[in-house]
MIDOSE-1310 file (N, C-alpha, C; in nm, 2 decimals, decimal comma, always signed):
residues 298
mstg	-2,18/+6,37/-4,57/-2,10/+6,38/-4,43/-1,96/+6,33/-4,47; -1,86/+6,41/-4,41/-1,72/+6,37/-4,44/-1,68/+6,25/-4,36; -1,57/+6,20/-4,40/-1,51/+6,08/-4,34/-1,47/+6,12/-4,20; -1,41/+6,23/-4,18/-1,37/+6,28/-4,05/-1,49/+6,29/-3,95
tler	-1,61/+6,34/-4,00/-1,72/+6,34/-3,91/-1,77/+6,20/-3,88; -1,77/+6,10/-3,97/-1,81/+5,97/-3,93/-1,71/+5,91/-3,82; -1,58/+5,94/-3,83/-1,49/+5,88/-3,73/-1,51/+5,95/-3,58; -1,56/+6,07/-3,59/-1,59/+6,14/-3,47/-1,72/+6,09/-3,40
tvpr	-1,82/+6,05/-3,49/-1,95/+6,01/-3,43/-1,95/+5,87/-3,39; -1,89/+5,78/-3,46/-1,90/+5,64/-3,44/-1,81/+5,60/-3,32; -1,86/+5,56/-3,21/-1,78/+5,53/-3,09/-1,68/+5,40/-3,12; -1,55/+5,42/-3,07/-1,46/+5,31/-3,09/-1,46/+5,22/-2,96
ptts	-1,44/+5,09/-2,98/-1,43/+4,99/-2,86/-1,33/+5,03/-2,77; -1,36/+5,02/-2,65/-1,25/+5,05/-2,55/-1,18/+4,92/-2,50; -1,07/+4,93/-2,46/-0,99/+4,82/-2,42/-0,95/+4,82/-2,27; -1,03/+4,89/-2,20/-1,01/+4,91/-2,05/-1,02/+4,78/-1,98
gagp	-1,10/+4,68/-2,03/-1,11/+4,55/-1,95/-1,00/+4,46/-1,99; -0,93/+4,48/-2,09/-0,82/+4,39/-2,13/-0,71/+4,37/-2,02; -0,69/+4,49/-1,95/-0,58/+4,49/-1,85/-0,62/+4,40/-1,73; -0,73/+4,42/-1,67/-0,76/+4,33/-1,56/-0,79/+4,18/-1,59
sasr	-0,83/+4,15/-1,72/-0,85/+4,02/-1,76/-0,71/+3,95/-1,77; -0,62/+4,01/-1,83/-0,49/+3,97/-1,84/-0,42/+3,94/-1,71; -0,44/+4,04/-1,62/-0,39/+4,03/-1,48/-0,44/+3,91/-1,41; -0,57/+3,89/-1,42/-0,64/+3,77/-1,36/-0,58/+3,65/-1,41
aira	-0,57/+3,64/-1,55/-0,52/+3,52/-1,61/-0,38/+3,49/-1,56; -0,29/+3,60/-1,55/-0,15/+3,58/-1,50/-0,15/+3,53/-1,36; -0,23/+3,58/-1,27/-0,24/+3,54/-1,13/-0,28/+3,40/-1,12; -0,39/+3,36/-1,20/-0,43/+3,22/-1,20/-0,33/+3,12/-1,24
aagr	-0,25/+3,16/-1,35/-0,15/+3,07/-1,39/-0,03/+3,06/-1,29; +0,00/+3,17/-1,24/+0,10/+3,17/-1,13/+0,06/+3,09/-1,01; -0,06/+3,10/-0,98/-0,12/+3,02/-0,86/-0,11/+2,87/-0,90; -0,15/+2,83/-1,02/-0,14/+2,68/-1,04/+0,00/+2,63/-1,05
wglr	+0,09/+2,72/-1,12/+0,23/+2,67/-1,12/+0,29/+2,67/-0,98; +0,25/+2,77/-0,90/+0,31/+2,77/-0,76/+0,27/+2,65/-0,69; +0,13/+2,61/-0,69/+0,10/+2,49/-0,63/+0,17/+2,36/-0,68; +0,18/+2,35/-0,81/+0,26/+2,25/-0,87/+0,40/+2,24/-0,82
gial	+0,46/+2,36/-0,81/+0,60/+2,37/-0,77/+0,62/+2,32/-0,63; +0,52/+2,37/-0,54/+0,53/+2,32/-0,39/+0,51/+2,17/-0,39; +0,42/+2,12/-0,47/+0,40/+1,97/-0,46/+0,53/+1,89/-0,50; +0,58/+1,93/-0,62/+0,69/+1,88/-0,67/+0,81/+1,89/-0,58
fylg	+0,83/+2,01/-0,52/+0,94/+2,03/-0,42/+0,92/+1,94/-0,31; +0,81/+1,93/-0,25/+0,78/+1,85/-0,14/+0,81/+1,70/-0,16; +0,75/+1,65/-0,27/+0,78/+1,51/-0,31/+0,92/+1,48/-0,34; +0,99/+1,58/-0,41/+1,13/+1,56/-0,43/+1,22/+1,56/-0,31
llil	+1,18/+1,64/-0,21/+1,25/+1,65/-0,09/+1,23/+1,52/-0,01; +1,11/+1,48/+0,00/+1,09/+1,36/+0,09/+1,11/+1,23/+0,02; +1,10/+1,21/-0,11/+1,10/+1,08/-0,17/+1,22/+1,07/-0,28; +1,22/+1,17/-0,36/+1,31/+1,15/-0,47/+1,46/+1,16/-0,44
lpti	+1,49/+1,27/-0,35/+1,62/+1,28/-0,31/+1,67/+1,16/-0,22; +1,60/+1,11/-0,12/+1,65/+1,00/-0,05/+1,67/+0,87/-0,13; +1,57/+0,85/-0,23/+1,58/+0,74/-0,32/+1,71/+0,75/-0,40; +1,74/+0,86/-0,46/+1,86/+0,88/-0,54/+1,98/+0,85/-0,46
aviq	+1,97/+0,90/-0,33/+2,10/+0,88/-0,25/+2,12/+0,74/-0,20; +2,01/+0,67/-0,18/+2,04/+0,52/-0,14/+2,07/+0,44/-0,26; +2,02/+0,47/-0,38/+2,06/+0,40/-0,50/+2,20/+0,43/-0,54; +2,24/+0,55/-0,52/+2,38/+0,59/-0,55/+2,48/+0,53/-0,46
rgfa	+2,44/+0,52/-0,33/+2,52/+0,47/-0,23/+2,53/+0,31/-0,25; +2,42/+0,25/-0,28/+2,42/+0,10/-0,29/+2,48/+0,04/-0,41; +2,48/+0,12/-0,52/+2,52/+0,08/-0,65/+2,63/+0,16/-0,70; +2,72/+0,21/-0,61/+2,84/+0,28/-0,65/+2,93/+0,20/-0,74
nglg	+2,94/+0,08/-0,72/+3,02/-0,01/-0,80/+2,94/-0,10/-0,89; +2,82/-0,06/-0,92/+2,74/-0,13/-1,02/+2,67/-0,25/-0,95; +2,64/-0,35/-1,03/+2,57/-0,47/-0,96/+2,66/-0,55/-0,87; +2,79/-0,53/-0,89/+2,88/-0,60/-0,80/+2,85/-0,56/-0,65
slrd	+2,80/-0,44/-0,62/+2,77/-0,40/-0,49/+2,66/-0,49/-0,43; +2,56/-0,52/-0,51/+2,45/-0,60/-0,48/+2,50/-0,74/-0,44; +2,58/-0,78/-0,54/+2,63/-0,93/-0,53/+2,72/-0,94/-0,40; +2,80/-0,84/-0,37/+2,88/-0,85/-0,25/+2,79/-0,84/-0,12
aiqq	+2,68/-0,77/-0,12/+2,59/-0,75/-0,01/+2,52/-0,88/+0,01; +2,48/-0,95/-0,09/+2,40/-1,07/-0,08/+2,49/-1,18/-0,02; +2,62/-1,17/-0,04/+2,72/-1,27/+0,00/+2,75/-1,25/+0,15; +2,70/-1,15/+0,21/+2,71/-1,13/+0,36/+2,64/-1,25/+0,43
pgar	+2,70/-1,29/+0,54/+2,64/-1,40/+0,62/+2,49/-1,37/+0,65; +2,41/-1,46/+0,62/+2,27/-1,44/+0,65/+2,18/-1,36/+0,56; +2,24/-1,29/+0,46/+2,17/-1,21/+0,36/+2,08/-1,29/+0,28; +2,12/-1,39/+0,22/+2,03/-1,47/+0,13/+1,92/-1,52/+0,20
nali	+1,93/-1,58/+0,31/+1,83/-1,64/+0,39/+1,73/-1,54/+0,44; +1,79/-1,42/+0,47/+1,69/-1,31/+0,52/+1,61/-1,27/+0,40; +1,66/-1,25/+0,28/+1,58/-1,21/+0,16/+1,47/-1,32/+0,13; +1,52/-1,45/+0,13/+1,42/-1,55/+0,11/+1,30/-1,55/+0,21
ltft	+1,34/-1,54/+0,34/+1,24/-1,53/+0,44/+1,15/-1,42/+0,42; +1,21/-1,30/+0,38/+1,12/-1,18/+0,37/+1,01/-1,20/+0,25; +1,06/-1,24/+0,14/+0,98/-1,26/+0,03/+0,88/-1,36/+0,05; +0,91/-1,47/+0,12/+0,82/-1,58/+0,15/+0,71/-1,54/+0,24
maai	+0,75/-1,47/+0,35/+0,65/-1,42/+0,44/+0,56/-1,32/+0,38; +0,61/-1,23/+0,29/+0,53/-1,13/+0,23/+0,43/-1,19/+0,12; +0,48/-1,30/+0,06/+0,38/-1,36/-0,03/+0,27/-1,44/+0,04; +0,31/-1,51/+0,16/+0,19/-1,57/+0,23/+0,10/-1,47/+0,29
tavv	+0,15/-1,35/+0,34/+0,07/-1,25/+0,40/-0,03/-1,20/+0,28; +0,02/-1,18/+0,17/-0,06/-1,13/+0,06/-0,17/-1,22/+0,03; -0,14/-1,35/+0,02/-0,25/-1,45/-0,02/-0,35/-1,46/+0,10; -0,31/-1,47/+0,23/-0,40/-1,48/+0,33/-0,49/-1,36/+0,34
nail	-0,43/-1,24/+0,34/-0,51/-1,12/+0,35/-0,60/-1,09/+0,22; -0,55/-1,14/+0,11/-0,64/-1,13/-0,01/-0,77/-1,20/+0,01; -0,77/-1,32/+0,08/-0,89/-1,40/+0,10/-0,97/-1,34/+0,22; -0,90/-1,33/+0,34/-0,98/-1,29/+0,46/-1,01/-1,14/+0,45
gttv	-0,92/-1,06/+0,39/-0,95/-0,92/+0,38/-1,08/-0,89/+0,28; -1,08/-0,97/+0,19/-1,20/-0,96/+0,10/-1,33/-1,01/+0,17; -1,31/-1,11/+0,25/-1,43/-1,16/+0,34/-1,48/-1,04/+0,43; -1,38/-0,98/+0,49/-1,42/-0,87/+0,59/-1,49/-0,76/+0,51
ayvl	-1,44/-0,72/+0,40/-1,49/-0,61/+0,31/-1,63/-0,65/+0,27; -1,66/-0,77/+0,23/-1,79/-0,82/+0,18/-1,88/-0,81/+0,30; -1,84/-0,85/+0,42/-1,93/-0,85/+0,53/-1,97/-0,71/+0,56; -1,87/-0,61/+0,56/-1,90/-0,47/+0,61/-1,99/-0,41/+0,51
vryr	-1,98/-0,44/+0,38/-2,06/-0,38/+0,27/-2,20/-0,44/+0,27; -2,21/-0,57/+0,27/-2,34/-0,64/+0,24/-2,43/-0,67/+0,35; -2,37/-0,66/+0,47/-2,45/-0,70/+0,59/-2,48/-0,58/+0,68; -2,58/-0,58/+0,75/-2,61/-0,48/+0,85/-2,64/-0,56/+0,99
fpgr	-2,55/-0,52/+1,09/-2,57/-0,60/+1,22/-2,51/-0,50/+1,33; -2,54/-0,53/+1,44/-2,50/-0,45/+1,56/-2,35/-0,46/+1,57; -2,27/-0,34/+1,58/-2,13/-0,35/+1,60/-2,06/-0,33/+1,46; -2,14/-0,31/+1,36/-2,07/-0,30/+1,23/-1,98/-0,18/+1,22
tvls	-2,02/-0,07/+1,28/-1,93/+0,05/+1,28/-1,81/+0,02/+1,36; -1,83/-0,04/+1,47/-1,70/-0,07/+1,56/-1,61/-0,17/+1,48; -1,66/-0,26/+1,40/-1,58/-0,36/+1,33/-1,50/-0,27/+1,22; -1,57/-0,18/+1,15/-1,51/-0,10/+1,05/-1,40/-0,01/+1,11
tlvd	-1,42/+0,03/+1,23/-1,31/+0,11/+1,30/-1,19/+0,03/+1,33; -1,22/-0,10/+1,37/-1,11/-0,19/+1,41/-1,02/-0,22/+1,30; -1,08/-0,22/+1,18/-1,00/-0,25/+1,06/-0,88/-0,14/+1,04; -0,92/-0,02/+1,08/-0,82/+0,09/+1,06/-0,71/+0,10/+1,18
ipfa	-0,73/+0,02/+1,28/-0,64/+0,03/+1,40/-0,50/+0,01/+1,35; -0,46/-0,09/+1,27/-0,33/-0,11/+1,23/-0,26/+0,02/+1,17; -0,34/+0,11/+1,10/-0,28/+0,22/+1,06/-0,26/+0,33/+1,16; -0,33/+0,32/+1,28/-0,33/+0,42/+1,38/-0,22/+0,40/+1,48
iptl	-0,18/+0,27/+1,51/-0,09/+0,25/+1,62/+0,05/+0,23/+1,56; +0,16/+0,26/+1,63/+0,29/+0,23/+1,59/+0,31/+0,08/+1,58; +0,39/+0,04/+1,48/+0,42/-0,11/+1,46/+0,50/-0,16/+1,58; +0,58/-0,09/+1,65/+0,65/-0,14/+1,77/+0,54/-0,18/+1,87
vtgv	+0,44/-0,10/+1,88/+0,33/-0,14/+1,97/+0,27/-0,27/+1,93; +0,25/-0,29/+1,80/+0,20/-0,41/+1,75/+0,28/-0,53/+1,80; +0,41/-0,52/+1,78/+0,49/-0,62/+1,83/+0,49/-0,65/+1,98; +0,47/-0,56/+2,06/+0,45/-0,57/+2,20/+0,32/-0,63/+2,23
mlva	+0,22/-0,60/+2,17/+0,09/-0,66/+2,18/+0,09/-0,81/+2,15; +0,16/-0,84/+2,05/+0,16/-0,99/+2,00/+0,25/-1,07/+2,11; +0,35/-1,00/+2,16/+0,44/-1,07/+2,26/+0,35/-1,09/+2,39; +0,27/-0,99/+2,43/+0,19/-1,00/+2,55/+0,08/-1,10/+2,52
lygp	+0,04/-1,13/+2,41/-0,07/-1,22/+2,38/-0,02/-1,36/+2,36; +0,10/-1,38/+2,28/+0,14/-1,51/+2,24/+0,28/-1,54/+2,29; +0,33/-1,46/+2,39/+0,47/-1,48/+2,44/+0,46/-1,61/+2,53; +0,58/-1,66/+2,55/+0,59/-1,78/+2,63/+0,53/-1,78/+2,77
nspi	+0,52/-1,66/+2,83/+0,48/-1,64/+2,97/+0,32/-1,61/+2,97; +0,26/-1,60/+2,86/+0,12/-1,56/+2,85/+0,04/-1,70/+2,86; -0,09/-1,69/+2,90/-0,16/-1,81/+2,90/-0,18/-1,87/+2,76; -0,20/-1,80/+2,65/-0,22/-1,85/+2,52/-0,09/-1,91/+2,47
ggfl	+0,01/-1,83/+2,48/+0,15/-1,86/+2,44/+0,20/-1,99/+2,51; +0,17/-1,99/+2,63/+0,22/-2,11/+2,71/+0,14/-2,24/+2,67; +0,01/-2,22/+2,64/-0,06/-2,34/+2,60/-0,02/-2,39/+2,45; +0,00/-2,29/+2,38/+0,05/-2,33/+2,24/+0,19/-2,39/+2,24
aghg	+0,28/-2,33/+2,33/+0,42/-2,40/+2,34/+0,41/-2,53/+2,40; +0,32/-2,56/+2,49/+0,30/-2,69/+2,55/+0,26/-2,79/+2,44; +0,21/-2,75/+2,33/+0,16/-2,83/+2,23/+0,26/-2,83/+2,10; +0,38/-2,76/+2,13/+0,49/-2,77/+2,02/+0,47/-2,66/+1,92
ihvi	+0,38/-2,56/+1,95/+0,37/-2,44/+1,86/+0,42/-2,32/+1,92; +0,52/-2,27/+1,87/+0,60/-2,15/+1,91/+0,56/-2,04/+1,82; +0,51/-1,93/+1,87/+0,47/-1,82/+1,79/+0,57/-1,70/+1,80; +0,59/-1,66/+1,92/+0,69/-1,55/+1,93/+0,84/-1,61/+1,92
farw	+0,92/-1,52/+1,86/+1,06/-1,57/+1,83/+1,06/-1,68/+1,73; +0,95/-1,69/+1,64/+0,94/-1,80/+1,54/+0,88/-1,73/+1,42; +0,87/-1,80/+1,32/+0,82/-1,76/+1,19/+0,67/-1,74/+1,20; +0,60/-1,80/+1,29/+0,45/-1,77/+1,32/+0,43/-1,63/+1,36
gill	+0,52/-1,58/+1,45/+0,51/-1,45/+1,49/+0,53/-1,34/+1,39; +0,62/-1,37/+1,30/+0,64/-1,28/+1,19/+0,52/-1,27/+1,10; +0,46/-1,39/+1,07/+0,34/-1,39/+0,99/+0,23/-1,32/+1,06; +0,21/-1,33/+1,18/+0,10/-1,27/+1,25/+0,12/-1,12/+1,25
allf	+0,24/-1,08/+1,27/+0,27/-0,93/+1,27/+0,24/-0,87/+1,14; +0,28/-0,94/+1,03/+0,26/-0,89/+0,90/+0,11/-0,89/+0,86; +0,04/-0,99/+0,89/-0,10/-0,99/+0,88/-0,18/-0,88/+0,95; -0,13/-0,85/+1,06/-0,19/-0,74/+1,14/-0,17/-0,60/+1,07
vtlp	-0,05/-0,57/+1,04/-0,02/-0,44/+0,99/-0,06/-0,41/+0,85; -0,10/-0,52/+0,77/-0,14/-0,50/+0,64/-0,28/-0,54/+0,62; -0,36/-0,57/+0,71/-0,50/-0,60/+0,69/-0,58/-0,50/+0,63; -0,57/-0,37/+0,67/-0,64/-0,26/+0,60/-0,63/-0,25/+0,45
lvvr	-0,52/-0,28/+0,40/-0,48/-0,25/+0,26/-0,58/-0,33/+0,16; -0,61/-0,46/+0,19/-0,70/-0,53/+0,11/-0,85/-0,49/+0,13; -0,89/-0,47/+0,27/-1,02/-0,43/+0,30/-1,06/-0,29/+0,23; -0,97/-0,20/+0,26/-1,01/-0,06/+0,20/-0,99/-0,05/+0,05
tvqp	-0,92/-0,15/-0,01/-0,92/-0,14/-0,15/-1,03/-0,21/-0,22; -1,09/-0,32/-0,15/-1,20/-0,40/-0,21/-1,34/-0,32/-0,17; -1,35/-0,27/-0,06/-1,46/-0,20/-0,01/-1,52/-0,10/-0,11; -1,45/+0,00/-0,15/-1,52/+0,09/-0,25/-1,56/+0,03/-0,38
vlle	-1,51/-0,08/-0,42/-1,54/-0,15/-0,55/-1,68/-0,21/-0,51; -1,69/-0,28/-0,40/-1,82/-0,35/-0,37/-1,94/-0,25/-0,35; -1,90/-0,13/-0,30/-2,00/-0,02/-0,27/-2,06/+0,03/-0,41; -1,97/+0,03/-0,52/-2,02/+0,08/-0,64/-2,08/-0,02/-0,74
ldla	-2,09/-0,15/-0,70/-2,15/-0,25/-0,77/-2,30/-0,24/-0,78; -2,37/-0,26/-0,89/-2,50/-0,27/-0,91/-2,56/-0,39/-0,86; -2,66/-0,38/-0,76/-2,72/-0,51/-0,70/-2,81/-0,58/-0,79; -2,85/-0,51/-0,90/-2,96/-0,56/-0,99/-2,92/-0,70/-1,05
eeea	-2,79/-0,71/-1,08/-2,74/-0,84/-1,14/-2,74/-0,95/-1,05; -2,69/-0,92/-0,92/-2,71/-1,01/-0,82/-2,86/-1,06/-0,78; -2,94/-0,97/-0,78/-3,08/-1,01/-0,75/-3,14/-1,08/-0,86; -3,10/-1,05/-0,98/-3,15/-1,13/-1,10/-3,10/-1,27/-1,10
arvl	-2,98/-1,29/-1,05/-2,92/-1,43/-1,05/-2,99/-1,51/-0,94; -3,02/-1,44/-0,82/-3,10/-1,51/-0,72/-3,23/-1,56/-0,76; -3,30/-1,46/-0,84/-3,44/-1,50/-0,90/-3,43/-1,61/-0,99; -3,32/-1,62/-1,06/-3,31/-1,74/-1,15/-3,26/-1,86/-1,09
gatr	-3,24/-1,86/-0,95/-3,22/-1,98/-0,88/-3,07/-2,00/-0,85; -2,98/-1,91/-0,87/-2,85/-1,92/-0,84/-2,82/-1,91/-0,68; -2,74/-1,99/-0,63/-2,71/-1,98/-0,50/-2,62/-1,86/-0,46; -2,61/-1,83/-0,33/-2,52/-1,72/-0,29/-2,38/-1,72/-0,35
wttf	-2,32/-1,85/-0,33/-2,19/-1,88/-0,37/-2,17/-1,86/-0,52; -2,27/-1,92/-0,59/-2,26/-1,90/-0,74/-2,27/-1,76/-0,78; -2,35/-1,68/-0,73/-2,37/-1,54/-0,75/-2,24/-1,47/-0,73; -2,18/-1,50/-0,61/-2,06/-1,43/-0,58/-1,94/-1,47/-0,68
rriv	-1,94/-1,60/-0,71/-1,83/-1,64/-0,80/-1,85/-1,59/-0,95; -1,97/-1,59/-1,00/-2,00/-1,55/-1,14/-2,00/-1,40/-1,16; -2,06/-1,33/-1,05/-2,10/-1,19/-1,08/-2,00/-1,09/-0,99; -1,99/-1,12/-0,87/-1,93/-1,02/-0,78/-1,77/-1,04/-0,80
lpai	-1,72/-1,16/-0,80/-1,58/-1,18/-0,80/-1,50/-1,13/-0,91; -1,56/-1,15/-1,03/-1,49/-1,09/-1,15/-1,49/-0,93/-1,14; -1,59/-0,87/-1,08/-1,59/-0,73/-1,07/-1,49/-0,67/-0,97; -1,47/-0,75/-0,86/-1,38/-0,70/-0,76/-1,25/-0,76/-0,76
lpgi	-1,22/-0,85/-0,87/-1,09/-0,92/-0,87/-0,98/-0,81/-0,89; -0,99/-0,70/-0,97/-0,88/-0,61/-0,98/-0,86/-0,54/-0,84; -0,96/-0,52/-0,77/-0,93/-0,46/-0,64/-0,86/-0,55/-0,54; -0,90/-0,68/-0,54/-0,84/-0,79/-0,46/-0,69/-0,79/-0,50
tgga	-0,67/-0,81/-0,63/-0,53/-0,82/-0,68/-0,44/-0,70/-0,64; -0,51/-0,58/-0,65/-0,43/-0,45/-0,61/-0,40/-0,45/-0,46; -0,50/-0,48/-0,38/-0,48/-0,49/-0,24/-0,37/-0,59/-0,19; -0,38/-0,71/-0,27/-0,27/-0,81/-0,23/-0,13/-0,77/-0,27
lltf	-0,13/-0,70/-0,38/+0,01/-0,65/-0,42/+0,05/-0,55/-0,33; -0,03/-0,45/-0,29/+0,01/-0,35/-0,19/+0,05/-0,42/-0,06; -0,02/-0,52/-0,02/+0,02/-0,60/+0,11/+0,15/-0,65/+0,09; +0,18/-0,71/-0,02/+0,31/-0,77/-0,05/+0,42/-0,67/-0,04
aral	+0,40/-0,55/-0,11/+0,50/-0,44/-0,10/+0,52/-0,39/+0,04; +0,41/-0,38/+0,11/+0,42/-0,32/+0,24/+0,49/-0,42/+0,34; +0,47/-0,55/+0,32/+0,52/-0,65/+0,41/+0,67/-0,67/+0,38; +0,72/-0,64/+0,27/+0,87/-0,64/+0,24/+0,95/-0,55/+0,33
gefg	+0,88/-0,44/+0,36/+0,96/-0,33/+0,44/+0,92/-0,33/+0,59; +0,84/-0,41/+0,63/+0,80/-0,40/+0,78/+0,92/-0,44/+0,87; +0,94/-0,34/+0,97/+1,05/-0,36/+1,06/+1,00/-0,35/+1,21; +0,92/-0,25/+1,24/+0,89/-0,23/+1,39/+0,83/-0,35/+1,46
svvi	+0,73/-0,41/+1,41/+0,67/-0,52/+1,47/+0,75/-0,65/+1,45; +0,82/-0,66/+1,35/+0,89/-0,79/+1,32/+1,01/-0,79/+1,41; +1,08/-0,68/+1,44/+1,20/-0,68/+1,52/+1,17/-0,72/+1,66; +1,04/-0,70/+1,71/+1,00/-0,75/+1,84/+0,97/-0,89/+1,85
vsgn	+0,90/-0,94/+1,75/+0,83/-1,08/+1,76/+0,92/-1,19/+1,70; +1,03/-1,15/+1,62/+1,10/-1,26/+1,54/+1,21/-1,32/+1,62; +1,26/-1,24/+1,71/+1,39/-1,29/+1,78/+1,52/-1,27/+1,69; +1,51/-1,23/+1,57/+1,62/-1,19/+1,48/+1,73/-1,30/+1,49
llnk	+1,69/-1,42/+1,47/+1,80/-1,53/+1,46/+1,85/-1,55/+1,33; +1,98/-1,55/+1,32/+2,05/-1,55/+1,18/+2,01/-1,68/+1,12; +1,97/-1,66/+0,99/+1,93/-1,78/+0,90/+1,81/-1,85/+0,94; +1,73/-1,79/+1,04/+1,61/-1,86/+1,09/+1,49/-1,76/+1,09
tlta	+1,50/-1,66/+1,17/+1,39/-1,56/+1,18/+1,43/-1,41/+1,16; +1,56/-1,39/+1,09/+1,60/-1,26/+1,06/+1,55/-1,22/+0,92; +1,48/-1,12/+0,92/+1,42/-1,07/+0,79/+1,51/-0,96/+0,73; +1,49/-0,93/+0,60/+1,57/-0,84/+0,53/+1,58/-0,69/+0,60
pvfi	+1,46/-0,63/+0,63/+1,47/-0,50/+0,70/+1,55/-0,50/+0,83; +1,53/-0,60/+0,91/+1,62/-0,61/+1,03/+1,76/-0,64/+1,00; +1,78/-0,72/+0,90/+1,93/-0,74/+0,85/+1,99/-0,61/+0,81; +1,92/-0,53/+0,74/+1,97/-0,40/+0,69/+2,01/-0,32/+0,81
sqli	+1,92/-0,31/+0,92/+1,95/-0,24/+1,04/+2,09/-0,28/+1,10; +2,10/-0,42/+1,11/+2,22/-0,48/+1,17/+2,34/-0,44/+1,09; +2,33/-0,43/+0,96/+2,45/-0,39/+0,86/+2,48/-0,25/+0,89; +2,38/-0,16/+0,91/+2,41/-0,03/+0,95/+2,48/-0,02/+1,08
ggfk	+2,43/-0,10/+1,17/+2,49/-0,09/+1,31/+2,64/-0,15/+1,29; +2,67/-0,23/+1,20/+2,81/-0,28/+1,19/+2,89/-0,19/+1,09; +2,84/-0,07/+1,06/+2,90/+0,03/+0,97/+2,93/-0,03/+0,82; +2,84/-0,11/+0,78/+2,85/-0,16/+0,65/+2,73/-0,09/+0,57
tdda	+2,74/+0,03/+0,56/+2,64/+0,11/+0,50/+2,62/+0,08/+0,35; +2,73/+0,06/+0,28/+2,71/+0,03/+0,14/+2,63/-0,11/+0,11; +2,66/-0,20/+0,19/+2,59/-0,33/+0,18/+2,44/-0,31/+0,22; +2,41/-0,23/+0,32/+2,28/-0,20/+0,37/+2,20/-0,13/+0,26
aaia	+2,27/-0,03/+0,19/+2,20/+0,05/+0,09/+2,17/-0,04/-0,04; +2,27/-0,13/-0,07/+2,23/-0,22/-0,19/+2,11/-0,31/-0,16; +2,10/-0,37/-0,05/+1,99/-0,46/-0,02/+1,86/-0,37/+0,00; +1,87/-0,25/+0,05/+1,76/-0,15/+0,07/+1,71/-0,13/-0,07
tllf	+1,80/-0,11/-0,17/+1,76/-0,07/-0,30/+1,69/-0,18/-0,37; +1,74/-0,30/-0,35/+1,66/-0,42/-0,40/+1,53/-0,43/-0,36; +1,50/-0,41/-0,22/+1,36/-0,41/-0,18/+1,28/-0,29/-0,23; +1,34/-0,17/-0,23/+1,27/-0,07/-0,30/+1,23/-0,09/-0,44
avsf	+1,32/-0,14/-0,52/+1,30/-0,17/-0,66/+1,18/-0,27/-0,67; +1,18/-0,37/-0,60/+1,07/-0,46/-0,60/+0,93/-0,40/-0,56; +0,93/-0,34/-0,45/+0,81/-0,26/-0,40/+0,76/-0,16/-0,50; +0,85/-0,08/-0,56/+0,81/+0,02/-0,66/+0,75/-0,04/-0,78
tvvl	+0,80/-0,16/-0,83/+0,75/-0,22/-0,94/+0,61/-0,28/-0,90; +0,59/-0,33/-0,78/+0,46/-0,38/-0,74/+0,36/-0,27/-0,74; +0,40/-0,15/-0,69/+0,30/-0,03/-0,68/+0,27/+0,01/-0,82; +0,36/+0,01/-0,91/+0,32/+0,04/-1,06/+0,22/-0,06/-1,12
vter	+0,25/-0,19/-1,09/+0,15/-0,28/-1,14/+0,01/-0,27/-1,08; +0,02/-0,24/-0,95/-0,11/-0,22/-0,88/-0,18/-0,11/-0,94; -0,12/+0,00/-0,96/-0,19/+0,13/-1,02/-0,24/+0,09/-1,16; -0,18/+0,02/-1,24/-0,23/-0,02/-1,37/-0,35/-0,12/-1,36
ltrr	-0,33/-0,22/-1,27/-0,44/-0,30/-1,25/-0,58/-0,23/-1,20; -0,55/-0,13/-1,11/-0,67/-0,07/-1,05/-0,73/+0,02/-1,15; -0,66/+0,09/-1,24/-0,72/+0,16/-1,35/-0,79/+0,07/-1,45; -0,74/-0,04/-1,48/-0,82/-0,13/-1,58/-0,93/-0,18/-1,51
gigp	-0,94/-0,20/-1,38/-1,05/-0,26/-1,31/-1,17/-0,15/-1,30; -1,13/-0,02/-1,27/-1,22/+0,08/-1,25/-1,29/+0,12/-1,39; -1,21/+0,12/-1,50/-1,26/+0,17/-1,62/-1,38/+0,10/-1,67; -1,38/-0,04/-1,69/-1,49/-0,10/-1,74/-1,62/-0,08/-1,65
haeg	-1,60/-0,09/-1,52/-1,72/-0,06/-1,43/-1,78/+0,07/-1,44; -1,69/+0,17/-1,46/-1,74/+0,31/-1,47/-1,82/+0,33/-1,60; -1,76/+0,26/-1,71/-1,84/+0,27/-1,84/-1,97/+0,20/-1,83; -1,97/+0,08/-1,76/-2,09/+0,02/-1,75/-2,20/+0,09/-1,67
rr	-2,16/+0,16/-1,57/-2,26/+0,24/-1,50/-2,32/+0,35/-1,57; -2,23/+0,41/-1,67/-2,28/+0,52/-1,75/-2,37/+0,46/-1,86
């Protein structure tokens, strides 16, 4: 049989499917890159561009702009008060927020669902409403506020009011950070510890706390970062007294009202830099905390 006859009798592979496969691959790649482009454009428009603008405006003259801004009357005390209140808020909510998360996860009781819903209320209502609520409850004309004022404790238009406002608006951050970690813990180790005679507190301290500590730390750091920028509730309850109850976000607002935009941008950039650093640290701590527990469950 001749070579020509073999070529005519043996069927050759067809390439008709290559076209549709390549077309589908191109469409899939275009879809992926299209979604990425939309996400990057959205984040750049809402976050990156405003950040670049405020940094460029605040540090147009280098660090000298920040130095000049801090030298404004009341600026230094406003920053000190802001960082102090944020730190106290982080510590208090780290303790009480963890307690709330533990109760919601480990106990079953009537009203548990309502309590879980109440935890999210600070996220749902405007912070200005939070300030009005606190004034209505602890103001000098309210029964509770009048009673406390009669005993020398002033809440509204004082630092206690700032602390209460910050505790209220940041409560969900620790609770919702610790709660998922508690849900993922294996109860076998806790049950074994109780069988061996360990008390509930010893079990929590030796077994539960080390496992949830990254979540507690992350929630506390997020609380600190969030408290640094709180404006709506604080502007209502603080009284905004210079060198007494004036916080940095409210001070920035006053600078803008006084047409000192460069000074306002410099202080705002300082707060942003601290908050951004805290968020990065929180992300790293959270990943380190999740990794070992995920490997242990596998």
